[in-house]
C-alpha positions as CSV (number, residue, x, y, z in Angstrom):
1,M,83.6,1.9,112.7
2,I,86.9,0.0,112.9
3,A,88.0,0.6,109.3
4,K,90.1,3.7,108.4
5,Q,90.3,5.7,105.2
6,S,93.0,5.0,102.6
7,I,94.9,7.7,100.7
8,H,92.6,9.6,98.3
9,P,92.8,8.1,94.8
10,E,94.1,11.3,93.2
11,H,97.4,10.8,95.0
12,Y,98.0,7.6,93.0
13,Y,98.2,9.5,89.6
14,Q,98.6,13.2,90.1
15,T,101.9,14.8,89.0
16,K,101.9,17.3,91.8
17,T,101.8,14.6,94.4
18,L,104.8,12.7,92.8
19,K,106.8,15.9,92.8
20,I,106.2,16.4,96.5
21,E,107.1,12.7,97.1
22,H,110.4,13.0,95.2
23,T,111.6,15.7,97.7
24,H,109.8,15.0,100.9
25,V,109.5,11.2,100.9
26,F,112.5,9.9,98.9
27,E,115.1,12.6,99.2
28,K,114.2,13.2,102.9
29,N,114.5,9.7,104.2
30,W,117.2,7.0,104.2
31,I,116.9,4.8,101.1
32,F,118.3,1.3,100.7
33,V,120.8,1.1,97.8
34,G,122.4,-2.3,98.1
35,F,124.8,-4.6,100.0
36,K,128.4,-3.9,100.9
37,D,129.3,-7.2,99.2
38,Q,128.1,-5.8,95.9
39,L,130.8,-3.1,96.2
40,S,133.7,-5.2,97.5
41,Q,136.1,-4.5,94.6
42,N,137.8,-1.2,93.6
43,H,135.6,0.6,91.0
44,D,132.5,-1.5,91.8
45,F,129.4,0.8,91.6
46,I,125.6,0.8,92.0
47,T,123.4,3.5,90.6
48,L,119.8,4.5,91.3
49,Q,117.4,7.5,91.1
50,I,116.4,8.8,94.5
51,G,113.6,11.4,94.0
52,N,115.0,14.0,91.6
53,T,118.6,12.9,92.2
54,P,120.7,10.4,90.1
55,V,123.1,8.7,92.6
56,V,126.1,6.5,92.2
57,V,127.6,4.6,95.1
58,Q,131.1,3.6,94.3
59,N,134.2,1.9,95.7
60,F,137.3,4.0,95.6
61,N,140.2,1.8,96.7
62,G,138.1,0.4,99.6
63,E,136.3,3.7,100.4
64,L,132.6,3.8,99.7
65,S,131.1,7.1,98.6
66,A,127.7,8.3,97.4
67,L,127.9,11.0,94.8
68,L,125.7,12.8,92.2
69,N,125.8,10.6,89.1
70,V,126.0,13.6,86.7
71,C,129.2,15.0,85.1
72,S,129.8,18.7,85.8
73,H,131.0,19.3,82.3
74,R,128.0,18.6,80.0
75,K,125.7,16.8,82.4
76,A,126.1,13.2,81.0
77,K,125.6,10.2,83.3
78,L,128.9,9.2,84.8
79,Q,127.8,5.5,85.3
80,S,125.0,4.5,83.0
81,A,124.5,0.8,84.1
82,S,122.6,-0.1,87.3
83,S,125.8,-1.8,88.6
84,G,129.2,-2.7,87.3
85,N,132.9,-2.1,87.7
86,R,134.6,0.9,86.1
87,P,136.3,4.1,87.3
88,L,134.2,7.2,87.9
89,L,135.0,8.5,84.5
90,C,132.5,10.3,82.2
91,P,132.0,8.3,79.1
92,Y,131.3,11.5,77.1
93,H,134.6,13.5,77.5
94,C,136.5,11.5,80.1
95,W,136.3,13.9,83.0
96,S,137.1,11.9,86.2
97,Y,136.3,12.3,89.9
98,K,137.6,11.3,93.3
99,S,135.8,9.7,96.3
100,N,134.9,13.1,97.7
101,G,133.5,14.3,94.4
102,A,136.5,16.4,93.6
103,L,137.3,16.8,89.9
104,S,140.6,14.9,89.3
105,G,141.1,14.9,85.5
106,V,140.1,17.2,82.6
107,P,141.6,16.2,79.2
108,Q,143.1,19.2,77.4
109,N,142.6,21.4,80.4
110,R,145.7,23.5,79.9
111,T,145.0,24.2,76.2
112,D,141.2,24.4,76.1
113,F,139.7,25.1,79.6
114,G,142.3,26.7,81.8
115,L,140.7,25.5,85.0
116,D,142.7,26.2,88.1
117,D,142.2,24.6,91.5
118,E,139.5,27.0,92.6
119,D,137.6,26.4,89.3
120,K,137.8,22.6,89.8
121,K,136.6,22.9,93.4
122,K,133.4,24.6,92.1
123,L,132.9,21.7,89.7
124,A,133.0,19.0,92.3
125,L,130.2,16.5,92.5
126,K,127.6,16.7,95.3
127,Q,128.3,14.1,98.0
128,F,125.5,12.5,99.9
129,Q,125.1,10.9,103.3
130,L,126.0,7.2,103.2
131,A,125.5,4.9,106.1
132,S,125.5,1.1,106.8
133,C,123.5,-1.3,108.9
134,G,125.4,-4.5,108.9
135,N,125.9,-5.4,105.3
136,M,123.2,-3.0,104.0
137,L,123.9,0.4,102.6
138,F,121.5,3.4,102.8
139,V,121.7,6.9,101.3
140,R,120.0,10.1,102.3
141,I,119.9,13.0,99.9
142,A,118.8,15.6,102.4
143,H,121.7,17.2,104.3
144,Q,119.9,17.4,107.6
145,G,118.0,14.5,109.2
146,P,118.2,11.7,111.7
147,T,121.0,9.2,111.8
148,L,120.3,5.8,110.1
149,E,120.2,4.1,113.5
150,S,117.6,6.6,114.8
151,F,115.6,6.4,111.5
152,L,115.4,2.6,111.8
153,G,114.9,2.5,115.6
154,P,114.3,-1.1,116.7
155,Y,114.7,-2.3,113.1
156,F,118.4,-1.4,113.0
157,D,119.4,-4.5,115.0
158,I,117.0,-6.7,113.0
159,L,118.4,-5.6,109.6
160,K,121.9,-5.9,110.9
161,E,121.4,-9.5,111.8
162,I,119.5,-10.3,108.6
163,S,122.1,-8.7,106.4
164,Q,125.0,-10.5,108.0
165,D,123.2,-13.9,107.9
166,F,121.6,-13.9,104.4
167,I,124.7,-13.3,102.3
168,D,124.6,-15.9,99.5
169,P,123.1,-14.4,96.3
170,V,120.7,-16.6,94.3
171,Q,119.0,-14.3,91.8
172,Q,118.3,-10.6,91.2
173,G,116.4,-8.6,88.7
174,S,113.6,-6.1,88.1
175,F,110.1,-5.8,86.8
176,H,108.1,-2.9,85.3
177,W,104.7,-2.4,86.9
178,D,102.0,0.0,85.4
179,T,101.1,1.2,88.9
180,N,102.0,4.1,91.2
181,W,104.8,3.1,93.6
182,K,102.6,3.2,96.6
183,L,100.2,0.7,95.2
184,A,103.1,-1.7,94.5
185,C,104.2,-1.3,98.1
186,E,100.7,-2.0,99.4
187,T,100.7,-5.5,97.7
188,V,103.1,-6.8,100.3
189,L,101.6,-5.1,103.4
190,E,98.7,-7.4,104.2
191,V,97.6,-11.1,104.0
192,Y,93.9,-10.2,103.6
193,H,94.3,-10.5,99.8
194,V,95.9,-13.9,99.8
195,A,92.8,-16.0,99.4
196,G,91.7,-13.9,96.4
197,T,95.0,-13.1,94.7
198,H,97.1,-16.2,95.6
199,P,94.8,-19.1,96.1
200,E,97.2,-21.7,94.5
201,T,100.4,-20.1,95.7
202,F,100.8,-18.1,98.9
203,A,97.6,-19.5,100.4
204,K,99.2,-22.9,100.4
205,F,102.5,-21.5,101.7
206,A,101.5,-19.5,104.8
207,K,98.5,-19.5,107.2
208,P,95.9,-16.7,106.9
209,E,96.9,-14.9,110.1
210,V,99.5,-12.3,111.0
211,E,101.1,-10.7,114.0
212,I,101.9,-7.0,113.4
213,T,104.4,-4.7,115.1
214,H,105.4,-1.2,114.0
215,F,107.7,1.8,114.5
216,N,106.9,5.0,112.6
217,G,106.3,3.9,109.0
218,H,108.3,0.6,109.4
219,T,106.3,-2.6,110.1
220,T,106.6,-6.3,110.7
221,G,104.2,-9.0,109.7
222,N,104.9,-12.5,111.2
223,T,102.9,-15.2,109.5
224,P,103.0,-18.9,110.4
225,L,104.0,-21.2,107.5
226,Q,102.0,-24.2,106.4
227,D,103.4,-27.6,107.2
228,L,104.3,-28.6,103.6
229,P,106.7,-25.7,102.9
230,K,108.3,-26.2,106.4
231,K,109.0,-29.8,105.5
232,W,110.3,-28.8,102.0
233,W,112.7,-26.3,103.5
234,S,113.9,-28.8,106.1
235,G,115.0,-31.1,103.3
236,A,116.5,-28.2,101.3
237,R,118.6,-27.1,104.2
238,K,120.1,-30.6,104.4
239,H,120.9,-30.6,100.7
240,L,122.4,-27.1,100.9
241,K,124.2,-27.8,104.2
242,I,122.7,-24.6,105.8
243,E,121.1,-24.1,109.2
244,Q,117.8,-22.3,110.0
245,S,118.0,-18.9,111.5
246,S,117.6,-19.0,115.2
247,S,115.6,-15.7,115.2
248,F,113.3,-16.2,112.3
249,T,111.5,-19.5,111.7
250,E,108.2,-18.7,110.0
251,Y,107.4,-16.2,107.2
252,N,108.8,-13.0,108.7
253,H,108.2,-9.9,106.7
254,F,109.6,-6.4,107.3
255,F,108.8,-3.2,105.6
256,I,111.1,-0.2,105.9
257,Y,109.5,3.0,104.9
258,P,109.3,4.3,102.3
259,N,110.0,1.4,99.8
260,L,112.0,-1.5,101.1
261,A,110.3,-4.9,101.7
262,I,112.1,-8.0,103.1
263,G,110.6,-11.5,103.5
264,L,112.3,-14.4,105.3
265,T,111.1,-17.9,104.5
266,D,111.6,-20.5,107.3
267,G,114.8,-18.9,108.3
268,S,116.5,-20.0,105.1
269,L,115.7,-17.6,102.2
270,M,115.5,-13.8,102.0
271,S,113.5,-12.1,99.4
272,L,114.2,-8.3,99.2
273,Q,112.3,-5.8,97.1
274,T,112.4,-2.1,96.5
275,Y,109.8,-0.1,94.6
276,E,111.0,2.9,92.6
277,P,108.6,5.5,91.1
278,K,109.2,5.8,87.4
279,G,106.2,8.1,86.8
280,T,102.9,8.8,88.3
281,T,101.5,5.4,87.2
282,Q,104.7,3.5,86.6
283,S,107.1,1.8,89.0
284,Q,110.0,-0.5,88.9
285,L,110.2,-3.5,91.3
286,N,113.8,-4.5,92.0
287,F,114.3,-7.8,93.8
288,Q,117.1,-10.0,95.2
289,L,117.0,-13.5,96.6
290,R,119.6,-14.6,99.1
291,L,120.2,-17.8,101.1
292,I,121.4,-17.9,104.7
293,K,125.1,-18.5,105.0
294,R,126.6,-21.9,105.8
295,P,127.8,-22.3,109.4
296,D,131.4,-23.0,108.3
297,G,131.4,-19.9,105.9
298,S,131.9,-22.0,102.8
299,K,130.2,-21.1,99.5
300,I,127.3,-23.1,98.1
301,S,128.3,-24.1,94.6
302,D,126.0,-23.3,91.7
303,A,125.6,-27.0,91.0
304,V,124.3,-27.7,94.5
305,K,122.0,-24.6,94.3
306,A,120.6,-25.6,90.9
307,A,118.9,-28.7,92.2
308,I,116.4,-26.7,94.2
309,Q,116.8,-23.1,93.0
310,A,114.2,-23.3,90.3
311,N,111.6,-24.1,92.9
312,F,111.8,-21.0,95.0
313,T,112.8,-18.6,92.2
314,E,109.8,-19.6,90.2
315,F,107.6,-19.3,93.2
316,N,108.9,-15.8,93.9
317,H,108.2,-14.7,90.3
318,T,104.7,-16.2,90.3
319,I,103.8,-14.3,93.5
320,L,105.1,-11.0,92.1
321,E,103.2,-11.5,88.9
322,E,99.9,-12.2,90.7
323,D,100.4,-9.0,92.7
324,R,101.3,-7.0,89.6
325,I,98.1,-8.0,87.9
326,V,95.8,-7.0,90.7
327,A,97.7,-3.8,91.4
328,E,97.5,-2.7,87.8
329,S,93.8,-3.4,87.9
330,C,93.5,-1.1,90.9
331,Q,95.6,1.6,89.2
332,E,93.3,1.6,86.1
333,N,90.3,2.6,88.3
334,M,91.9,5.4,90.4
335,Q,91.0,8.2,88.0
336,C,87.3,7.0,87.9
337,I,86.8,7.2,91.7
338,D,86.5,10.3,93.9
339,E,86.3,8.6,97.3
340,P,89.1,7.0,99.3
341,G,89.1,3.3,100.0
342,V,88.8,1.7,103.4
343,L,91.4,-0.2,105.4
344,G,90.3,-2.9,107.9
345,K,92.2,-3.9,111.0
346,C,93.8,-6.7,108.9
347,E,95.4,-4.0,106.8
348,D,97.0,-2.0,109.6
349,R,100.4,-2.2,108.0
350,I,99.1,-0.2,105.1
351,Y,97.6,2.3,107.6
352,H,101.0,2.8,109.2
353,F,102.6,3.2,105.7
354,H,99.9,5.8,104.8
355,Y,100.4,7.6,108.2
356,A,104.1,8.0,107.5
357,W,103.4,9.1,104.0
358,R,100.9,11.7,105.2
359,S,103.4,13.0,107.7
360,D,105.9,13.6,104.9
361,V,103.5,14.9,102.3
362,C,100.6,16.7,104.0
363,P,102.6,19.8,105.1
364,H,103.5,20.5,101.5
365,L,100.3,19.6,99.6
366,S,96.6,20.1,100.2
367,I,95.5,16.5,100.9
368,R,92.0,15.3,100.7
369,D,91.5,12.4,103.1
């Protein structure tokens, strides 16, 4: 038999599995948090939950730092928005912190707390590993582990090139899915579902074939585009005064384990998604769309973008909605089934995703495969 077994259905809804994943999948591995250009100004910040850990990545006068996003005083969130610009100052009682997590300000300290330097040192925020790949930023919660370059392997240079070429933001946002985060990831890891799930959208966009490469849990799926979208993007590039990437000219899709997906369309548009667990059967899909930069470095005005922007932003939203519907249908059935699914050769990218997941989770949980 060519087909391989999928992960057992119980691991798409059991609480004990998610607890293991928080520590040994998300906190163990390098997790994409955003782009450097999103943190270009003093006090710019991004927040996210990595496993059990609330994290803030913030600009401190040009120095980027990843810290625990919890005040040491009464445990309030230091930054409550997903991104923004404000000092690292607790909104509850105004305790403030430095780039290394050190406590820098305590209102009424002398009269009400009496904290000396040693006391303040004990109240410093945890600082986490922060590393960059081109314009992309990654955080690792675990103190020990491979460097980002070692973790990414051959994908380091690919992501570096992509992140430095696709720099013009078009749209970003998030969607709530009533699915386990793994099911959400699986919707982008094969083209086998295109004829059934996307007959009027992606099926007319790309051809039903894929070339797969992999490294550990990271994979690539290169799919030839249909002639019509190629023609459309050729015209769009002229309008936008951009040039096609010399390295990526079809639909080139990259998955970085555990939860980052990047799709490049005709060397012109990047669609980036991350999948965050929000519970055993809930996840949040975060997305960004970015255009390739102009050769002369000039900015594309909003007015110029507007003429064609609706076309590819609506297409992106439609594809994600079609995937959400079928993923939620699968999720509803997981608790009714006691046998794992099967993965054909056309679903090898899911197999590599599952292999990496098993490597992280199996040593810490009794897995039925």
